[in-house]
N, C-alpha and C positions, 0 to 999 in steps of 0.2 A: 499359570507362569507369572512371575514377576515382571513388572514393568514400571518405567519411569512414570511419575506423576502427571507431567506436563503434556508431552507427545506420545505417551504410551508405547516408547521404545522397548522392545522385549530385553530383559536382562538375563545374562548368564547365571546358571545355578551351579553350586558345587556338586560335583559328581555327574553332571549333565552330559549325556551322550550326544554326539553330533552337535557340538557347539557351534560349528560353521553355519548351520542352518539358521540358528538364532542370531548370530552375527550378521549374516547376510540379510536377514530380514529387517534388523536395525538399520542397516545401511540404505536399504530401499526406502524406508520411511524417511530417513535424513535427506536422501536425494529427493523425495517428493516436497519436503517442507523448508529445505534451506533456500534462502532467497527465492521465495515463491514467485513465479511467472506464469500466468495464465493467458492461453490464447485469447479468450473472451468469456465475459460473465453473462452473454446474452443467449445461449442455447439452453433449452429445456430438454433436449433429446441429444443422444450421442451423435457425433458426426459419422457418416456413413463409412469412411475409411480412416479410422484414427491413427495417429502417428504415435509409436511408443515414446514415452517421456513427455509429451504434450499434456498440459493440465487445463482444466476448466473450472469455473465456479458454475455449479448447476443452478440454472434459471427456474423460476416458477411460472407456470406449472410444469413439472417435470413429467416425462412420459417414457415409456420403454423400459429399458433397463436402469433408467436414472429416476424411475418413479420413487417417490419418497426421499429422495436425496438432495432436495432443495438447500441451496446455501452451502453445500459441503464442496469440498476440492475432489474433482474427478480426474484420475490419471489412468492412462492405459499403458500397460506393461508389455505390450505385445501379445498377451494371452488373454487379457480381460480387464475389466474395469476395477478400479480400486477407489474406494470413497474414504476420505478423511474428514473428520470434524475439525474445523479450525479452531483454534483457542483464541481467547480475547488477545488483542494486541497483534494478531497475525497481518502481516502487510503483504500484499500481493501486487505485483506489476501487471496491469491489464494491457496487453500488447496491442490489441486492436483499438483501444481507446487512448494510449499513451499517457496513462495516469496511474497512480497508485490507489488501492482501496485498502481500508483496515477494517478488520473484523471486530466488533465490539457487541457481540450477540447477533448481529446482522452485519452485512458488508455495506460500507458507507456509499452513498449514491454519488457523493461528490468526487473529487480526486485531487491528486496533486500531480502536477505543479499547481498550487493553489493560486487563486486570483486575489487573495487577501488572508488577512489572520484576524481571528476574533480573540480579543483578550478581555475577560471580565464582562462578556456580552457587548464589548464595543468593537465594531469593525476598524481595523487598522491595517495600513500598508496596502490599500486596495485602490487608491487614486493614482492616475497616471503620473509618471514622473515628471518633474518640472527642473528646467535649467535655470541656476542662480548665477548670475554673473559677479565675478569677483571685483572688488575695488581695483582700479588700475593705478592709483597714485596721482600725484600731481597737487595742484592748489585746491582741489575739492575732495580731498581724502575723506574728511568727516561726512560729507554728504553722501559719497559713494559707498563708505562703510555702513552708514545708517540704511541706505537702500538695500545693500547686501543682506544686512541682518533683518530687515523687514521681509525680504524674499525668502530667507532662511526659515524665519518664523511662521511665514505663510504656507511654506512647502511642508513643514513638520505639523501645522494645524491641518493641512490638506491631507496628511496621511494618518490624522487621529493620533499622532504620537504625543502632541500637547494640545491643550485646549485653549 
């Protein structure tokens, strides 16, 4: 059967009988992979009473019916488990942690929302926010402006935006 290269969705063939089966299978794959949300990535064995539609990232070591499925997306359709290989760039919301994880050969251990950002190996936007008082005017505008600029420069340096 022909399939798409990225997510291996089944394609319809000319003269194919029962096209609705192939179409429905493609819809179930899309349902599992579109805006991925997983209950947890901390289970190595299936939950006792799985809820149809919930997905999991199979943790290591896997056991039971999940044996050999580490790192895959496990979804229950009400009849049984379906395992899907994530593709590089797959982004999943981890419900129990409240973070995103990205797949790049393995699932990232950190998550978003991020506490900072690394650009060119340099950690930026990770320092706590600081309040910069604006100049208020009056007879000492120049001194207040210089103080405000100095505070802005210090804040930008604190965030590693400028050196």
